[in-house]
C-alpha positions as a LaTeX table, in Angstrom:
\begin{tabular}{lrrr}
\hline
Residue & $x$ (\AA) & $y$ (\AA) & $z$ (\AA) \\
\hline
Met1 & 7.23 & 64.79 & 29.65 \\
Lys2 & 4.17 & 63.66 & 27.65 \\
Asn3 & 4.44 & 61.33 & 24.68 \\
Leu4 & 3.63 & 63.12 & 21.38 \\
Leu5 & 2.28 & 61.55 & 18.20 \\
Phe6 & 1.69 & 62.66 & 14.60 \\
Ile7 & $-1.89$ & 62.36 & 13.33 \\
Asp8 & $-2.70$ & 63.85 & 9.91 \\
Asn9 & 0.63 & 65.74 & 10.02 \\
Glu10 & $-0.31$ & 67.34 & 13.38 \\
Val11 & 1.42 & 66.90 & 16.72 \\
Val12 & $-0.99$ & 65.65 & 19.36 \\
Ser13 & $-0.66$ & 64.29 & 22.89 \\
Glu14 & $-1.27$ & 60.69 & 23.96 \\
Thr15 & $-4.70$ & 61.55 & 25.43 \\
Glu16 & $-5.78$ & 63.27 & 22.25 \\
Ala17 & $-4.64$ & 60.27 & 20.21 \\
Val18 & $-6.66$ & 57.88 & 22.34 \\
Glu19 & $-9.71$ & 60.09 & 22.05 \\
Ala20 & $-9.27$ & 60.36 & 18.28 \\
Val21 & $-9.04$ & 56.58 & 17.86 \\
Ala22 & $-12.09$ & 56.12 & 20.09 \\
Glu23 & $-14.09$ & 58.64 & 18.15 \\
Thr24 & $-13.17$ & 56.92 & 14.88 \\
Ala25 & $-14.25$ & 53.56 & 16.29 \\
Glu26 & $-17.47$ & 55.00 & 17.57 \\
Val27 & $-18.29$ & 56.50 & 14.16 \\
Ala28 & $-17.60$ & 53.17 & 12.44 \\
Ala29 & $-19.75$ & 51.38 & 14.98 \\
Glu30 & $-22.62$ & 53.81 & 14.43 \\
Glu31 & $-22.44$ & 53.39 & 10.67 \\
Ser32 & $-22.53$ & 49.60 & 10.84 \\
Ala33 & $-24.97$ & 49.41 & 13.74 \\
Gln34 & $-28.07$ & 47.31 & 13.29 \\
Val35 & $-31.43$ & 47.37 & 15.00 \\
Asp36 & $-30.40$ & 44.26 & 16.98 \\
Pro37 & $-29.42$ & 45.38 & 20.56 \\
Thr38 & $-26.88$ & 42.56 & 20.84 \\
Ala39 & $-24.89$ & 43.95 & 17.90 \\
Val40 & $-24.91$ & 47.41 & 19.53 \\
Ile41 & $-23.55$ & 45.98 & 22.79 \\
Glu42 & $-20.78$ & 44.15 & 20.88 \\
Asn43 & $-19.80$ & 47.36 & 19.10 \\
Val44 & $-19.57$ & 49.26 & 22.38 \\
Thr45 & $-17.44$ & 46.45 & 23.84 \\
Asn46 & $-15.11$ & 46.55 & 20.82 \\
Val47 & $-14.71$ & 50.32 & 21.25 \\
Glu48 & $-13.81$ & 49.88 & 24.90 \\
Asn49 & $-11.28$ & 47.18 & 23.98 \\
Ile50 & $-9.68$ & 49.45 & 21.43 \\
Lys51 & $-9.40$ & 52.25 & 24.00 \\
Glu52 & $-7.81$ & 49.91 & 26.51 \\
Gly53 & $-5.43$ & 48.40 & 23.96 \\
Val54 & $-4.24$ & 51.77 & 22.67 \\
Ser55 & $-3.86$ & 53.09 & 26.19 \\
Glu56 & $-1.75$ & 50.07 & 27.24 \\
Leu57 & 0.35 & 50.38 & 24.09 \\
Phe58 & 1.23 & 53.99 & 24.84 \\
Asn59 & 2.13 & 53.09 & 28.42 \\
Tyr60 & 5.17 & 51.13 & 27.17 \\
Asp61 & 8.30 & 52.83 & 26.12 \\
Phe62 & 10.69 & 51.57 & 23.39 \\
Ser63 & 12.93 & 49.73 & 25.82 \\
Thr64 & 9.97 & 47.81 & 27.25 \\
Leu65 & 8.72 & 46.85 & 23.78 \\
Leu66 & 12.21 & 45.72 & 22.83 \\
Gln67 & 12.46 & 43.63 & 25.99 \\
Met68 & 9.08 & 42.02 & 25.19 \\
Ala69 & 10.26 & 41.16 & 21.67 \\
Ile70 & 13.46 & 39.64 & 23.04 \\
Asp71 & 11.53 & 37.64 & 25.63 \\
Gly72 & 9.21 & 36.36 & 22.90 \\
Cys73 & 12.11 & 35.28 & 20.69 \\
Ile74 & 13.80 & 33.54 & 23.58 \\
Ser75 & 10.58 & 31.73 & 24.49 \\
Phe76 & 10.09 & 30.64 & 20.89 \\
Ala77 & 13.71 & 29.50 & 20.64 \\
Val78 & 13.27 & 27.43 & 23.82 \\
Lys79 & 10.15 & 25.82 & 22.35 \\
Val80 & 12.00 & 25.01 & 19.12 \\
Ala81 & 14.89 & 23.47 & 21.12 \\
Ile82 & 12.48 & 21.35 & 23.18 \\
Ala83 & 10.62 & 20.29 & 20.05 \\
Leu84 & 13.86 & 19.21 & 18.36 \\
Ala85 & 14.90 & 17.31 & 21.46 \\
Ile86 & 11.56 & 15.54 & 21.60 \\
Tyr87 & 11.83 & 14.63 & 17.90 \\
Tyr88 & 15.30 & 13.10 & 18.18 \\
Val89 & 14.42 & 11.29 & 21.43 \\
Gly90 & 11.23 & 10.01 & 19.81 \\
Arg91 & 13.13 & 8.80 & 16.77 \\
Trp92 & 15.58 & 6.99 & 19.07 \\
Ile93 & 12.67 & 5.39 & 20.95 \\
Ile94 & 11.08 & 4.29 & 17.66 \\
Arg95 & 14.28 & 2.57 & 16.61 \\
Arg96 & 14.44 & 0.80 & 19.95 \\
Val97 & 10.83 & $-0.29$ & 19.60 \\
Leu98 & 11.47 & $-1.70$ & 16.11 \\
Lys99 & 14.55 & $-3.59$ & 17.35 \\
Phe100 & 12.53 & $-4.97$ & 20.24 \\
Met101 & 9.87 & $-6.09$ & 17.79 \\
Asp102 & 12.52 & $-7.88$ & 15.73 \\
Lys103 & 13.64 & $-9.77$ & 18.86 \\
Val104 & 10.03 & $-10.74$ & 19.54 \\
Tyr105 & 9.64 & $-11.89$ & 15.96 \\
Asn106 & 12.74 & $-14.11$ & 16.22 \\
Lys107 & 11.59 & $-15.55$ & 19.53 \\
Arg108 & 8.08 & $-16.26$ & 18.29 \\
Asn109 & 9.25 & $-17.40$ & 14.83 \\
Val110 & 7.04 & $-14.84$ & 13.09 \\
Glu111 & 7.07 & $-15.03$ & 9.29 \\
Val112 & 9.26 & $-12.57$ & 7.43 \\
Ser113 & 6.34 & $-11.25$ & 5.38 \\
Leu114 & 4.31 & $-10.44$ & 8.52 \\
Arg115 & 7.35 & $-8.84$ & 10.16 \\
Ser116 & 7.87 & $-6.24$ & 7.49 \\
Phe117 & 4.16 & $-5.45$ & 7.30 \\
Leu118 & 3.65 & $-4.96$ & 11.04 \\
Ser119 & 6.91 & $-3.05$ & 11.49 \\
Gly120 & 5.89 & $-0.66$ & 8.67 \\
Ile121 & 2.53 & 0.09 & 10.28 \\
Val122 & 4.00 & 0.60 & 13.78 \\
Lys123 & 6.74 & 2.86 & 12.43 \\
Val124 & 4.25 & 5.13 & 10.64 \\
Leu125 & 1.94 & 5.38 & 13.70 \\
Leu126 & 4.76 & 6.20 & 16.09 \\
Tyr127 & 6.16 & 8.92 & 13.83 \\
Val128 & 2.70 & 10.47 & 13.59 \\
Val129 & 2.48 & 10.57 & 17.41 \\
Val130 & 5.93 & 12.16 & 17.69 \\
Ile131 & 5.10 & 14.84 & 15.08 \\
Leu132 & 1.84 & 15.72 & 16.87 \\
Ile133 & 3.71 & 16.11 & 20.16 \\
Val134 & 6.30 & 18.34 & 18.50 \\
Ile135 & 3.55 & 20.52 & 16.99 \\
Gln136 & 1.84 & 20.84 & 20.37 \\
Val137 & 5.10 & 21.88 & 22.05 \\
Leu138 & 5.52 & 24.61 & 19.45 \\
Gly139 & 2.17 & 26.03 & 20.57 \\
Ile140 & 0.09 & 25.05 & 17.58 \\
Asn141 & $-3.44$ & 23.95 & 18.29 \\
Thr142 & $-3.42$ & 20.25 & 17.47 \\
Ser143 & $-7.19$ & 19.80 & 17.69 \\
Ser144 & $-7.77$ & 22.03 & 14.67 \\
Leu145 & $-4.79$ & 20.43 & 12.96 \\
Ile146 & $-6.19$ & 16.95 & 13.53 \\
Ala147 & $-9.56$ & 18.03 & 12.15 \\
Met148 & $-7.88$ & 19.50 & 9.10 \\
Leu149 & $-5.82$ & 16.34 & 8.60 \\
Ala150 & $-8.92$ & 14.20 & 8.95 \\
Ser151 & $-10.75$ & 16.14 & 6.25 \\
Ala152 & $-7.65$ & 16.13 & 4.05 \\
Gly153 & $-7.22$ & 12.43 & 4.69 \\
Leu154 & $-10.77$ & 11.81 & 3.53 \\
Ala155 & $-10.18$ & 13.71 & 0.33 \\
Val156 & $-6.87$ & 11.96 & $-0.29$ \\
Gly157 & $-8.42$ & 8.62 & 0.54 \\
Met158 & $-11.10$ & 9.10 & $-2.07$ \\
Ala159 & $-8.48$ & 10.17 & $-4.60$ \\
Leu160 & $-6.25$ & 7.24 & $-3.76$ \\
Ser161 & $-8.87$ & 4.52 & $-3.54$ \\
Gly162 & $-6.63$ & 2.19 & $-5.54$ \\
Thr163 & $-3.84$ & 2.58 & $-3.01$ \\
Leu164 & $-6.24$ & 1.74 & $-0.16$ \\
Gln165 & $-7.30$ & $-1.34$ & $-2.11$ \\
Asn166 & $-3.65$ & $-2.37$ & $-2.34$ \\
Phe167 & $-3.31$ & $-1.96$ & 1.43 \\
Ala168 & $-6.44$ & $-4.11$ & 2.02 \\
Gly169 & $-5.02$ & $-6.69$ & $-0.41$ \\
Gly170 & $-1.78$ & $-6.75$ & 1.60 \\
Val171 & $-3.72$ & $-7.43$ & 4.81 \\
Met172 & $-5.64$ & $-10.28$ & 3.08 \\
Ile173 & $-2.39$ & $-11.84$ & 1.85 \\
Leu174 & $-0.82$ & $-11.75$ & 5.32 \\
Phe175 & $-3.84$ & $-13.36$ & 6.97 \\
Leu176 & $-4.80$ & $-15.87$ & 4.25 \\
Lys177 & $-1.14$ & $-16.66$ & 3.39 \\
Pro178 & $-1.46$ & $-17.84$ & $-0.20$ \\
Tyr179 & 2.29 & $-17.33$ & $-0.41$ \\
Arg180 & 5.15 & $-16.26$ & 1.87 \\
Val181 & 8.56 & $-14.64$ & 1.53 \\
Gly182 & 10.88 & $-17.14$ & $-0.18$ \\
Asp183 & 8.13 & $-18.98$ & $-2.11$ \\
Tyr184 & 8.38 & $-19.44$ & $-5.87$ \\
Ile185 & 5.08 & $-18.32$ & $-7.39$ \\
Asp186 & 3.41 & $-17.68$ & $-10.74$ \\
Ala187 & 0.93 & $-14.80$ & $-10.65$ \\
Gln188 & $-0.26$ & $-12.10$ & $-13.05$ \\
Gly189 & 1.82 & $-13.70$ & $-15.80$ \\
Glu190 & 5.04 & $-13.36$ & $-13.84$ \\
Glu191 & 7.16 & $-16.06$ & $-12.16$ \\
Gly192 & 9.70 & $-15.56$ & $-9.42$ \\
Thr193 & 10.70 & $-15.87$ & $-5.81$ \\
Val194 & 8.88 & $-13.63$ & $-3.32$ \\
Lys195 & 11.37 & $-11.17$ & $-1.85$ \\
Ser196 & 9.01 & $-9.09$ & 0.29 \\
Ile197 & 5.31 & $-8.38$ & 0.91 \\
Gly198 & 4.91 & $-4.64$ & 1.41 \\
Leu199 & 1.96 & $-2.46$ & 2.42 \\
Phe200 & 0.96 & $-1.84$ & $-1.17$ \\
Ser201 & 2.81 & $-4.31$ & $-3.44$ \\
Thr202 & 4.56 & $-7.69$ & $-3.54$ \\
Glu203 & 8.16 & $-7.79$ & $-4.74$ \\
Ile204 & 9.37 & $-10.89$ & $-6.60$ \\
Ile205 & 12.70 & $-11.74$ & $-8.20$ \\
Thr206 & 12.68 & $-13.68$ & $-11.48$ \\
Val207 & 15.18 & $-16.37$ & $-12.42$ \\
Asp208 & 17.07 & $-13.85$ & $-14.58$ \\
Asn209 & 17.37 & $-11.46$ & $-11.56$ \\
Arg210 & 14.67 & $-9.01$ & $-12.55$ \\
Ile211 & 12.64 & $-7.40$ & $-9.76$ \\
Ile212 & 8.92 & $-7.12$ & $-10.38$ \\
Tyr213 & 6.43 & $-5.23$ & $-8.19$ \\
Ile214 & 2.86 & $-6.55$ & $-8.33$ \\
Pro215 & 0.05 & $-4.51$ & $-6.69$ \\
Asn216 & $-1.48$ & $-6.34$ & $-3.75$ \\
Ser217 & $-5.03$ & $-5.56$ & $-4.88$ \\
Ser218 & $-4.56$ & $-7.45$ & $-8.18$ \\
Ile219 & $-2.45$ & $-10.34$ & $-6.91$ \\
Ser220 & $-4.79$ & $-10.99$ & $-3.96$ \\
Thr221 & $-7.74$ & $-11.56$ & $-6.31$ \\
Ser222 & $-5.88$ & $-13.45$ & $-9.08$ \\
Val223 & $-4.93$ & $-17.06$ & $-9.59$ \\
Ile224 & $-1.64$ & $-17.80$ & $-7.79$ \\
Asp225 & 0.44 & $-20.86$ & $-8.62$ \\
Asn226 & 2.67 & $-21.51$ & $-5.57$ \\
Tyr227 & 5.40 & $-24.03$ & $-6.31$ \\
Ser228 & 6.83 & $-23.97$ & $-2.78$ \\
Thr229 & 3.76 & $-24.96$ & $-0.75$ \\
Ser230 & 4.42 & $-28.71$ & $-0.74$ \\
Asp231 & 7.56 & $-30.46$ & 0.48 \\
Ile232 & 7.65 & $-32.81$ & $-2.51$ \\
Arg233 & 6.88 & $-32.35$ & $-6.24$ \\
Arg234 & 6.38 & $-34.64$ & $-9.20$ \\
Val235 & 8.70 & $-34.33$ & $-12.19$ \\
Asp236 & 7.33 & $-35.28$ & $-15.63$ \\
Trp237 & 9.15 & $-36.06$ & $-18.86$ \\
Thr238 & 7.61 & $-36.67$ & $-22.31$ \\
Val239 & 9.67 & $-38.98$ & $-24.51$ \\
Asn240 & 8.92 & $-39.56$ & $-28.22$ \\
Val241 & 10.29 & $-42.70$ & $-29.89$ \\
Glu242 & 9.88 & $-43.90$ & $-33.43$ \\
Tyr243 & 7.28 & $-46.44$ & $-34.51$ \\
Gly244 & 8.53 & $-50.01$ & $-34.38$ \\
Ser245 & 10.32 & $-49.54$ & $-31.03$ \\
Asp246 & 9.76 & $-52.20$ & $-28.34$ \\
Ala247 & 7.47 & $-50.62$ & $-25.73$ \\
Asn248 & 8.72 & $-52.86$ & $-22.89$ \\
Lys249 & 12.33 & $-52.08$ & $-23.73$ \\
Val250 & 11.64 & $-48.34$ & $-23.73$ \\
Arg251 & 9.83 & $-48.57$ & $-20.38$ \\
Glu252 & 12.64 & $-50.58$ & $-18.75$ \\
Ala253 & 15.29 & $-48.20$ & $-20.08$ \\
Leu254 & 13.46 & $-45.14$ & $-18.72$ \\
Leu255 & 12.80 & $-46.78$ & $-15.33$ \\
Glu256 & 16.45 & $-47.71$ & $-15.02$ \\
Ile257 & 17.48 & $-44.08$ & $-15.66$ \\
Leu258 & 14.96 & $-42.75$ & $-13.09$ \\
Lys259 & 15.84 & $-45.25$ & $-10.31$ \\
Ser260 & 19.57 & $-44.69$ & $-10.68$ \\
Asp261 & 19.32 & $-41.11$ & $-9.47$ \\
Ser262 & 19.43 & $-40.77$ & $-5.66$ \\
Arg263 & 17.21 & $-37.68$ & $-5.74$ \\
Ala264 & 14.29 & $-39.71$ & $-7.11$ \\
Met265 & 11.99 & $-40.98$ & $-4.32$ \\
Thr266 & 11.23 & $-44.68$ & $-4.13$ \\
Glu267 & 7.82 & $-43.99$ & $-2.56$ \\
Pro268 & 5.79 & $-43.10$ & $-4.54$ \\
Ala269 & 7.67 & $-45.24$ & $-7.04$ \\
Pro270 & 8.67 & $-43.93$ & $-10.48$ \\
Val271 & 6.31 & $-44.87$ & $-13.31$ \\
Val272 & 6.59 & $-44.99$ & $-17.12$ \\
Phe273 & 3.61 & $-45.57$ & $-19.44$ \\
Leu274 & 2.66 & $-45.10$ & $-23.07$ \\
Thr275 & 0.40 & $-42.08$ & $-23.36$ \\
Glu276 & $-0.21$ & $-41.48$ & $-27.08$ \\
Leu277 & 0.21 & $-42.82$ & $-30.57$ \\
Ala278 & 0.97 & $-39.59$ & $-32.39$ \\
Asp279 & 1.32 & $-39.00$ & $-36.13$ \\
Ser280 & 5.07 & $-39.50$ & $-36.26$ \\
Ala281 & 5.98 & $-40.90$ & $-32.83$ \\
Val282 & 5.06 & $-43.15$ & $-29.96$ \\
Val283 & 4.77 & $-40.98$ & $-26.85$ \\
Phe284 & 5.89 & $-42.17$ & $-23.43$ \\
Ser285 & 5.48 & $-40.32$ & $-20.12$ \\
Ala286 & 7.95 & $-40.77$ & $-17.26$ \\
Arg287 & 7.10 & $-39.53$ & $-13.73$ \\
Val288 & 9.01 & $-39.44$ & $-10.50$ \\
Trp289 & 8.62 & $-37.68$ & $-7.13$ \\
Cys290 & 11.39 & $-35.71$ & $-5.45$ \\
Lys291 & 11.97 & $-33.02$ & $-2.82$ \\
Asn292 & 10.90 & $-29.55$ & $-3.76$ \\
Gly293 & 14.43 & $-28.22$ & $-3.75$ \\
Asp294 & 15.67 & $-30.98$ & $-6.12$ \\
Tyr295 & 13.05 & $-30.40$ & $-8.79$ \\
Trp296 & 14.94 & $-28.40$ & $-11.42$ \\
Gly297 & 18.26 & $-30.20$ & $-10.99$ \\
Leu298 & 16.64 & $-33.63$ & $-11.33$ \\
Lys299 & 14.51 & $-32.57$ & $-14.31$ \\
Phe300 & 17.45 & $-31.25$ & $-16.34$ \\
Asp301 & 19.86 & $-34.10$ & $-15.43$ \\
Ile302 & 17.40 & $-36.88$ & $-16.28$ \\
Gln303 & 16.39 & $-35.21$ & $-19.51$ \\
Glu304 & 20.02 & $-35.11$ & $-20.65$ \\
Arg305 & 20.53 & $-38.75$ & $-19.66$ \\
Ile306 & 17.49 & $-39.80$ & $-21.65$ \\
Tyr307 & 18.88 & $-38.12$ & $-24.75$ \\
Asn308 & 22.31 & $-39.72$ & $-24.33$ \\
Glu309 & 21.43 & $-43.29$ & $-23.20$ \\
Leu310 & 18.37 & $-44.30$ & $-25.16$ \\
Pro311 & 20.15 & $-44.25$ & $-28.57$ \\
Lys312 & 22.87 & $-46.52$ & $-27.05$ \\
Gln313 & 20.18 & $-49.16$ & $-26.50$ \\
Gly314 & 18.90 & $-48.91$ & $-30.07$ \\
Ile315 & 15.93 & $-46.68$ & $-29.23$ \\
Lys316 & 15.70 & $-43.86$ & $-31.77$ \\
Phe317 & 13.97 & $-40.52$ & $-31.62$ \\
Pro318 & 11.62 & $-39.85$ & $-34.59$ \\
Phe319 & 11.48 & $-36.98$ & $-37.03$ \\
Pro320 & 8.28 & $-35.65$ & $-38.54$ \\
Gln321 & 7.36 & $-37.77$ & $-41.53$ \\
Leu322 & 4.99 & $-37.17$ & $-44.40$ \\
Asp323 & 4.07 & $-39.73$ & $-47.06$ \\
Val324 & 3.46 & $-38.19$ & $-50.50$ \\
Thr325 & 1.85 & $-40.20$ & $-53.31$ \\
Val326 & 2.32 & $-38.95$ & $-56.86$ \\
Arg327 & $-0.13$ & $-40.11$ & $-59.50$ \\
Asn328 & 0.67 & $-39.71$ & $-63.18$ \\
Lys329 & $-2.09$ & $-39.52$ & $-65.76$ \\
\hline
\end{tabular}
């Protein structure tokens, strides 16, 4: 029994349908034909392809088409399952690689700042590779996708030039090492302890537990005051006493206070000297060296002792004074 089709509300056979489609294609080809012989040959080839495609389509019955659809769905489902398996296995491998890198860091005593930076780059690159593999398994042409991503990346890179500058600044910080994780720094008007050095910004914690993020591009080109670079630091105190005080007595009293604290280093030795004769006070400067970690504790403790012990030895702190002369006519 021949297959019948409806064309323009008329019942026609399969052969007639094929001939009708072919005639339509030939008419369209003749209307769009050009003088160029190559275009004519291409039109003839397209007509032949249409004839073959329509003929093959009518050779399949409904059950065959249904079976082809089912097979296609099963094939796609298998590809999806394989892609998901590759993704989860790849994620597991990435975690293992990052753990292995942590072990290498610990063995090689790599700095914490460099660890986070390198691990972040490796993690991003590995995930990009896994995603490209998954896309290829799904049957998507990765070459065209890579070309599209490259052009998109160029456009995004131009739009995010500041972000790329932050990345370059982070690389400069890790190689030049003006500061490291755990250092106490003063930069861009902010003071705090460096918590982490990321790809695009540096995170510091202030003394009152505020977290501040400073872009790497700005901090890498600014003045950085690193208080943690040296093992020892000098502590300074400025002491004002009233006029008429014995300078030698003041010096001996301050030296006694400095030397009595075990945190003060004996070499270099503590020093006290008169620095200024101000309007209302005689200014002394006391200096001592200590370990970096003892700086703030020593500074505050000695300052309190100076305030409590100098008055006991008859050394008084001055107040601002102003002499006023009144003349009567």
